[in-house]
N, C-alpha and C positions, 0 to 999 in steps of 0.2 A: 379448625371450621367446626362450628354447632351443627349437629344433625337434627332430623325432624324430630326424633325421639328425645333427644336432649331438649329441644324448645318445648315439647309436651310436658317434660317432667317439671318444667318452670311452672307451670299453671298449677294454681293452688287448689282450686275446684276440680275436682275428681270427675263430675259429671261433665263440664266443661272440655277436661282433657280427653275425655272417652268420645265426646262428640266431634272433636276436631280430628282424633285419630281416625273416627269412622269416616269422615270426609276425605281425609289423605288417603285413606285405604281404597275407597270408591274411585278417586282419580287415578290411583296406581293400576288399578284393574281396568279401568276404562281406557285408559290412555298411558300403556305402557312404556311408549317411547319417549314419553316427556323425562326429564331429568328434574332431580331435585335440587334445590339450591337454598341456601339461607343467605339473605342479603337484607343489610339494614334491620338486622334482627328479626327478619320475616322470612316463614317459609315460602318458597316460590316455586313455580314450575317454568321451565325453561324447553325450548324445541330449537336445535341446530344452534345452540348460543344467543338466541332472542327470547325475550320475556313473554310467556302467555298468560299467566295469572299468579296472584300473591295473595296472601291471607295474614290477618294478625287477629289476636283475641283482646278483648278488654272485658271489664265488668259485666257490661250489659249486652254485648254482642260480638258477632265475627264480622270482621270487615274483609270484604272480598274486592280485590282490586284487578280488574281485567283491561286496565289502560281506557283513557277516554274513548278512543274508538269503539271499543267494546261496551261501554256504557251508553254512548249514543244509540248504538245498533239495538240494543235491547231495552231501552228506556221504558217504553209502554210495557213490555213484560215484566221488568222490574216492579214497576208500579203495582200491576195486576196481581203480584205475588205478594204485596204487602211490605216489600223492603224499601226502607230509606235509603235514598240515593244522593250524592254529591256529582259532581262532573267527574271526579276519579274512582269513586268507591261506592258499594253498596253494602248494607247492613244487614246481616240475619240475627235477629235477636235470639238469645239462646232459647226462648219458649217457642220461637218459630220453627216449622219444618223448613228442612233444605229442599227446595224445588230442585231436584237432580236433573231432571229433562232440561229446565232452562240453564243450569250449571254446565249440562252437556252442549246444548247449543252455543253457549259463551264460548267455552274452550275450543271446541270445533271451529267457532268463527275465528278466533286469533290464530290457532294453528294455520287455517286455510290462507288467511289475509296475509299472515306474515311468512307464508311458505318462501318466499325469495328476498325475505329481509335479511339483512347481514350484521344490522345493528342490534344491541340489546333492547333499546326502545324504538318505537316508531318516531319518524322525522316528521 
């Protein structure tokens, strides 16, 4: 199994690696109860075996995947933050700031909304 550190070492760009490491450290501190997992070659966080949020890195941005329910819940706030979004993910360009207050709300929403969920994904 690949760890978050191993995932980060595969990123060629040092600035991108450091930025993602900072983001992961923030989540670790804010939500110490979440478990780290690598799935589909992407770092993700789970709670009691259910998916909470996942990330991937590309040349131009960080993709953040809070599941469709998380995207719908925060659609307006994501647009106000200047993030490009699809039905499943939003993108934080490498030159954009991370809106940590918004990210906290998204993670909290998923934790609370999936508190009684027993499956990995929402049904």
